[in-house]
N, C-alpha and C positions, 0 to 999 in steps of 0.2 A: 503494499499500501504505499501512494505518494500522498502527500499532503499539499494542498493548492490553494491560494486565496481564491474566495469565489464571492461573486456578486448575487444575491438572491433578489430577484425582482418580482414584485406583485404584478402578475400578469392582468390583463383586460378583462378576463373572464374570472378573476379573485384567485387563481391558482398560481403559488409561487413558480418562478422559472429561475433556474440555476445558471449561471454564466461561470464556469470555472475559467482561471486565468492561468494559463499554462507559462508564459514567456516573461519577459521582464517588464513588460509594459502592454498597455491596453489601452485603447483609445474608446471613446464612447460619444455616440451620437445618433443622429437619426439618419445620416448618409450611411448607404450599405456599405461603404469601404471603411468604416470603423470595425475596429476588433469585437465590439458589442454595438448593435445595432438597436436605437429603442424608437420604434416608430409613433411618436407622439408629435404632433405638431408644434408644440411648445419646446421641445428639447432642440437646442442646436444642432445643425449639421454636423459641426464638431466640437461637442460640448466640454469636455473633459477628457483628462488623460491620467491615468495610475501607473505608477514608476514603482517596481519591487526590487528591491536590494535583500541583501543577506540578511539586514537587520531592521527593515523597515519597509511600510507602505507609504507612498506618498502620492496626494491626489493634487493635481494642478487643474483649476478651470481655465478654458480656452477662449476666455471673452465672449460666454454665453450671455444670449440677450437675459434670460429668465433665470440665472443665476443657479449656482452649486451651493448645497447645504451640507453641511455634517451636523449631526445631531442638533438641527434646526438653524445654526449661525452660518451666515452667507461666509463663504471662503474663497480665496482666490487661490491659496497652497494650504495643504493640511497635512499632518503626518497623521496616518489612520491607524486604528486599533480593531481589533475583531470585535465585532458588535456594535459598531458604528452604525449609525443609521445616514443613509447618504441621500439627497433629492438631487434630481435633474430636472429642473422646472418643476413639475407636479407628480414626478415619477419616483414613488420612495423604494428603495432597497438597503439592505443590509450586506456590510462585509463580514463573510465568516472564512473560516479554515476549514475545509472539505478534505477528505480521505478519499481519494481514488483508488479503485483495485487496478491492476494492470491491464485488464482487458477494458476496462472504462477509460482507461488514460487513453491507450490506443486508439477508441471510438470518439473521443472529444474534439470536434474541430476546431481549428483556431480562430475562425470567426463565427459570432453567433448573432443571430437576428431576432427581435422581440416582435 
């Protein structure tokens, strides 16, 4: 089992959607070229970026029109902790650490669309 950071987003149907972040960074936005695509009209085309290092996870707002929030506070840059609530425009999610089996690891795509 490997552990990866994961964004858990409440989908439009009310069911949570997991987005495992396998690389060192992930872009988030409405545009399909992002690593995590959120198709909400209030989410900017290129809304935010998450950078993962050995010892920290950092979130950067990319000049979004409708702001990025961490635990309710508007941020431009923030060091994240697992369990933090992130909001991109009106889309809420949480950052968790998730264990992924070897079979799941091979099946997780690099780019995800909500």
